[in-house]
N, C-alpha and C positions, 0 to 999 in steps of 0.2 A: 275117586270117583270123577266120573265127568257128570256134571249137572245143570239143571233150571233151575236158579230159583226168583220164587215170588213171593211179592210183598209190599206192605206200601207206609207199614205209620213207623213209631217210634217199637213198639212190641216187637216190631220184625228184625231190627238192627243185632244185636246180639246172635241169632241164629248166622245170620249170613257171616258176620266175624268170627265166628267159631268154626263156619264151614272154609271159612280161608284161613284160617290159623291154624284146622286141623289138614289142610293143605291136599284139599283138594279144588276139582277142578272147575269152575261156575264161566260154563261158557255165554251166559246170556242170564241176564237181570227183567225180570217184567214187574212193574209196577207199575197202579194208577197216571193218571195225567197230573202235572202240577197245576193247580187251583191256586185261588186268589186267598189270599189270608191275613190278617191284624188290619187294623182298622181303615192305614191302607190301602185294602183290599189288593194287594200286592201280589202276581203269580212266584207263585212259594213250591218246590219242588219234595217230592214225599222225602221222608227222611233214608228212606233203603233207595231211592238217587243220589241223592248221598252220597253216601259213605262207596257205592257203586261208582262212582263214574270219582272219587280219590282213590277206592282201588284197581282202575284203570281198565273197569268191565264194561262191557257192553248193554247199553238201557233198552227197552223198550218199552211203551207205557200206550197200549193202547186203548180205545175210547172201549172197544167196543171187542169181545174175546174172538168174535166172528170174523170180524175183519179183513176184508181182503189180504193177504198174504201175510199172515199174525201165524199161523199154523204151518207156511213155507217156513216161515224164520225156528220157528220151534223145532222142527224136521231137521233145518239145516246145522240147527245147535248138535244132535248126534245125545241127546242125554243119556246115560243111564236110566236117570231118576230125577224126576222133578222134587223140589221139596219148597211147600206152600205153609209160608206163615202169614196168619194176617193180613190176606192178599186182596179180601172186602169183592171178590165176584165168584159168581159158580161156575166152575169148569166140566163145560160139554164132554160126553164121551171119550170125540178124537183126542182129547187133549191126554183123559184121564188113561187110554189105551196106549197114547204112544210109550212111555220109553219103560225098558225093560223089566227095572223095577220097581214099574207104576211110579203113582203120585204119593209122597209120604206128608201128611199135614201138623202142624202143631197147635194144639189147641191145650184153651187152660181152662180145664176142669181134669176133674175126675170120670169119666167115660164112665156110663153113659148119662150122669147127670148132667143137667146145665146144657144140652146138645146148643146151639147158636150163637146170636153171636153176643150177647154180654154177659159174657159168662163168670165173671170176676164181681159184676156188681149184683146180680143175682145172686149168685152167692153167701154175701155180706146180706141182701136183704134176708136170703130166708134164716141166718141164725147159723148158717156154718162152720167149726171151730176149726174143721182141715180142709183146704180143697187141693189142686195140683194143677198137671201138666201130663199131660199124655200124648204121645204119638201114634197118627195111625196112618191105615190106607185108605185114599180120601176113594168114596164112591159115589152113585149120580144121588144117593138119600143125603139129608143134611145131619155131618157130623156121627155117621152111623157106620162106617167101615171101621174091617178090621183094629183092635189095636193092641200098639207093640211093644212101646213100654209107655209107663206110668212115675210120674215122683209124687209124693206127696210134700203138703210143709203147712202147717197151722196158720190159721190169721190171725192176724197180733187184734187186739182188744179194742185198738184206736186207730188199728189199720185204716186207711180208705181206699176204693178201688183203686186209686193212680198210682198210692204204693203197693199196694199189692200187686198187681200190672208190673210193675219197672221189678220188682223181687223174681215173678213168674219168669217175663220175658226172659230172666238169667239165667234160670234155670233150665227152660225149654230149651236153648241155645246149644247145652248140655247132653239132654236129653236128643235131639237131632244129629248130632256128632253121635253119642251110643248107637241109637238106631239104623245109624248109616251102616255103622263098623258091621253089627252084628248080621244086616241082608244080606252082607255083603261079604262076609266068613261064610252065611248060612244057618251062621248058629239062631238066628231069633226066627220066633215064629210067631206071626200073627194072631189073635184071638178073636173072634169073636166078641160082640157086645150080646149084653143081656136088653137087646128089645125092651122089654116086659116095664124093666129100671127106668127107665128115658124118661126125663124132663128137661122142660125148654127155657132159654134165656133167651124171649124175645130183644130185638136191636130195643134201646132205650131211645124215650120219646121226651119234649120238654116236661109234658105232663107227667112223668114219673116223675120226678123232680120236686111238687106239690108236699107240704108237709101237712100232713092232715091231725090234727090239733087231738082228734078224739081217741085217736091208738094213746098205746103205754107210750111213756117214755122214751124205753126202752127202745119199736120197732121204729120210734123217730128218729130219732141217734144211729141207731145203724143206716139209717133210709139216708140222714147228711153224707156220714160215709159212705155209703152204696152210691151215689151222685155226685162221688166229686173223680174229676175233674167237670165232669160235665152230662145232665145239663149243668149241676147242683143243687142241693135240695134247698127250695125257695119255697116263700112265705109273704105274704100282705100284712106289712100294719098300716092301719088305719089310723092316725091319727085322727083329733077331736075338729070337726069340722071339710077334712081333703076326701079325694076317694082312695088311699091308701097310699101304700108306698112298697113295691115287690122289694124282698133284702134275698139277697142268697146267703143261705147261714155256712160258713163257711169250715167252725167247730162249734161241737158244742159237748154236753157232759150232762148226765141225769143227774137230776136235786133232788133232793127232802121237801115238796112243800104241795097241800091240796089248795081242788077247788079247780072253778070253771075252765074246765078247755079254752086256752089259748086266750085266757087272758096272763099279766104280767104280774110276778107277786113280789117281786122286787129286783132294782137293776140299780147299779154302785160300780167298784171295781173290781172284782170279782163277776162280773154280766148282767145278761138279764133273763133272771128267772120268768118261765111258760109255764103254767098250768098244762098238764097235758089228760089223758082221759083215764090215765090213771098214770101219776109220781110227775114229774119237772124236769123241764130241761132247760138248763143252765146256759145261755149262749154265749161264747167265750170269742168268738172273732166273727165278721160278719162284713158282708158285703152292700151296701145300698146299691141301688142302682143308680148307673152313672158315674158313682166314685170308688174309690181305691179299697182296696182289703183292710180291716182296719178293728183295733181290738174293741170289742162292743162296748168296754166304759170310755171309748175315744167319742163313737154316737153321743154320752150321751150331755159333751161341751155344746150348750144354749138349745138343746131343744126336750121337751115337756115330755119325757119319757121314766113315765112309775106305776106304780101301781094302779090297775085295773085298764091301763091301757090295755087294747085290743088288735088281737091277729083275726083276720079273716080266713076260713076255710071251707071246702066241702067232706060231710063226713062221710064216712066209704068211699072218696073220690076213688082210693085204688083197689075194690074189689072185687076187680077184673083184668087186675095186673097182680096178682100174688107170684110171689117168688116159684116158677117153674110150673106154674096152673097154665090148662088148658095145651091140649093133646097135639106132640112132638108129633112131625113129620110121622108115615108111615113107612118102616121098613123098604125099603127097595127090595127086589128078588133077585135082583145080580147077587152074586158073590162071591163078584173077581175081588 
């Protein structure tokens, strides 16, 4: 099938690779512009662009979808379908109506759960045991189009959002290929979502990673996993006589201790144990501000971190940002 592929981050790379391996003709790849990255702030191409150029594909990087000439380039590519995987922009009707078989999207949740920009993180935050990927036809509404195919997978008890995203990207790549096969053969009929069961997974912000030590230990450990790699589960350790130092908690497990939330109960080779609203958290791996990632035990060398140490926090700071909270976008009247 003749395709246009639209995608940007590493999550989209397996899908583009799978489409090429399956023999589809990708006439054009559309991705976001190069951005500064790293300590040197060097202009860096998106992962999808790197693969596309390595594969000899034509690439467009419009700053805005409605740029003059962009729609003309899409029409010139003559796609039978447009495949969208984590492109990062909402497509206007002019693009949605262009290909004969529509615009297909890969979404990293079991729709209609966790529509929105950060479904993997919010699924972990919500304590879901299973998640998955779905392909759907894009409409003007946020992730509300008819669903083509879905595939489930368990969420590992220690799996971070980054690790889970990598797995879902690989699962999704195969699902995209099977979806196109079914649509091409006329054997796949997309089904409408149940909008009444929709929940919303908004774009992550830095404050989503802040640890509230008044929460129970299970919720805190979930947040640390859900916020990895960005924005990271972070907290402020207040050493005596200082304003405090921000730590990113890279890995933590639940522990059996009681006491006032946010207070260090023990510190040693196995990590730093901090009591929560219920239970306790053993910090295993940590990244202090401006330093490398290290075992928590290594942080104790030359520093007075022991029982009685305090972490600063704002009780209830995530009350308005619960997993799935908030009203999802209203269903579009369009039935395309």
